[in-house]
N, C-alpha and C positions, 0 to 999 in steps of 0.2 A: 657171707664170706667176702663179698665185694666191699662191704664197709670195713671189715678188718684189714683187708689188703690195702685199702685206701689209707687207713691209719698207719699201717706199716710203712707205706711209701712216703707219706707226708712226714712222718717222724724221721725216717731215714734222710729225707731231703733237708729237714731242719738241722739235724745233728751234723750231717756231712758238710753242709755249707757253713753253718754257724761255727762249730768247733773247728772245721777245716780252715776258716778264715783266721782263727787264732793260731793254728799250727803253721799255716803258710806265712803269716806275719812274722812268726819267730824265725822261720826258715829263710825269709827274705830280709831279715834285719829291720823289721818294722815297716815294711813297704805299705802294708794295708792300713796301719795306724789304728788307734783305739776307736776313733769315730767310724772308720771303715768297717770294723768288726761289728759295732753296734748297728750300723745300717744294714749289714749283711743279715744279721738275725731278723731285723724287722722286715726286710724285703723278701727273705725266703718264706717267712710265715705268711706274708701277704700273698705271695705266689701260690703257696700250697692251699690256702683258703680258697682262692679262685679255682684251683685245679680240682679239689676234692670236697669243697664245702657242701655241694648238693648230693654227695654220695654218703659220706660218713658224718658230716657235721664239722669236719676239720678240727678235731680236738687236739691231737698230737701231743698230749700232755695229761698225765694221770690226774693232776690237780684240776684241770678243766673238766674232765670226765666226772670226777668226784663231785665237783660243784654243781654240774648239771643234774646229777642224781640227787644230791641233797636239796636242790631247788625243785625237785619232783618234775623235772623236764625230761628225764632219761631213766630208763628202767635199771634198777640196781643189778638185776640178773645179767645185764650186758656189760657191766663195768669190768669184771675180770677179763673178758675177751678183748676189750678195748685196751686195757692196760698191758696185757700180754703182747698185743700187736705193736703198741707204742714202744715197749721195751725191746721187742725183736728188731724193729726198725732202727732204734738208737744203737743197739749193740752191733748190728750189721754195718752201720756207718762208722762207728769207732774202730771196728775190726778192719775195715777197708783203709781207714786213715793210718792204722798201725802198719799195714802192708806198704802203703805209699810213703810213709815217713817213719821208718823204724827207729830213727835216732831221736825223735821227739820224746821228751820225758813225760809230759802230762796229757798230750792229745787234746788240749783245750778243756781239761777238767776244771771245774769251778773250785777255787781255793781261796779262802779269805786272806786278805792282807793285813787286816786289823784283828781284833779279838773275835773269838767265836760268838760271843754274845752280841757284839755289834752286827756281824753278818747275819746271825739268826733273826734279829729284829728287822733288819733291812729286808731280808727275804720274805718275812711275813707281810710287811707293808707293801712291798713291790708286787707280790702275788695278789694281795687283797685288791690293790688298784687295778691290776690286769683283769682279774675275774669280774670285778665290778663293771668294767667296760664291756667285757665279753657278754655278760648277762644282759646288759642294757642294749647291745646292738645286734644280738643274735635272735634267730627265730626258732622258738622251741629249744631243741638241743643242737641246733645247727648254726655254725658260723658260715654265712654265705652272703653273697652280694657285695656290691661296691662299698657300702658303708662299713660292713664288718671287716672286710679285708684291709681297708685303709686305716680304720680306727685301731684295730688290734695290732697290725704291723707297726703303726706309729707309736703306740704305747710301749711295745717291746723295744723298739729302737731308742725311744726316749729314756726308758728306765735303764737299759744297758749303757747308754751314753753317760749318765750321771752316777750310777751306782756300781757299774761294772768294775771300776778300779778297786773297790773295797770288797764286795761280796761275790763278784762275778755275775750278778744279776741273772741267776738261773731261772727261777720261777717255775721250774719244770723238773721233777724228780728223774724222769727218763733221760733228759738231756745231761744231767749231772752224773747219774749212776753209771751209764755206759762208759764214758771216758775214764771215770775213776777206777772202775774194775779193770778195764783193759790196760790202763797205764800203771795200775797198782797203787794209786794214791787214794786210800780209803780213810785216811786219818780224820777228816772232817765231813765225811759224806752224810753223817746224821743230820747235819744242818739242812742239807739240800733235799733230804727225804721227808723231814718233818715240817719245816717252816713253810714250804709252799702249800702243803695240804692244810695246815692250820690257817694260813692266810686265805685260801680258797673257801674254807668253811665259814670263816668270819664274813666273807663278802656276801654270802647268800642272805642272811638276815638283814644286812645293811642295804642291799638292793631292794629287798621286800619292804623295807621301811620307808623308802623314798619313791617307790613305783607303785602303780595301781596293781591290785591283785590280778594275777593272770599274766603279768608281764615278766616278772622275775621269779615267780613261783606259780607252778601250774595249779589250776583249780580242781583238776580231776585226780582223785586219790589213786586211781589205777596206774598213773604215771610213775608212782613210787615203787611199784611191785616188780 
């Protein structure tokens, strides 16, 4: 339960600070700026990894949890609990933002500005790169330590910086689903539910192809059960 509560709190922090930066930027007529929003996402993930990495592994993202399980670093039987905790944290954050900013239309939901295909491909590639980094710098199924926090936070900030204006740079189904449901903007949610998972699954064999066995893929079969 401590692991699940850590995932709940970490995802709450990610969504509250990240999408909250979007909401507050709108409310303050762009005071935070796009660069500020990107940095907020990166910094909150870095902080949450330091806070909870040694407890739950600091996944905070169903795509990350799925990738660890596919890489045989994390038991599949624990995936539903982690995903439920992540969704719970995300919805709690979006619900609180709705109370604080009732006039905001999207609550920081990820909405494509270009074509759906363009954003779908972008989200696959962005998540692929993110998971590739996570698998490379994490220990087992845990993102923890100075290296993981800085590397993962930096990648998220970087990808949000350059791709955010087009696809929203979600890379996280929980981060996208909660504000979409609470704000009622579900028209393109399929992009942000499917593309990150696909990108995460593609990253696993790619990491195994460039790393020694046992680094990106566990060698013990029981890790997959």
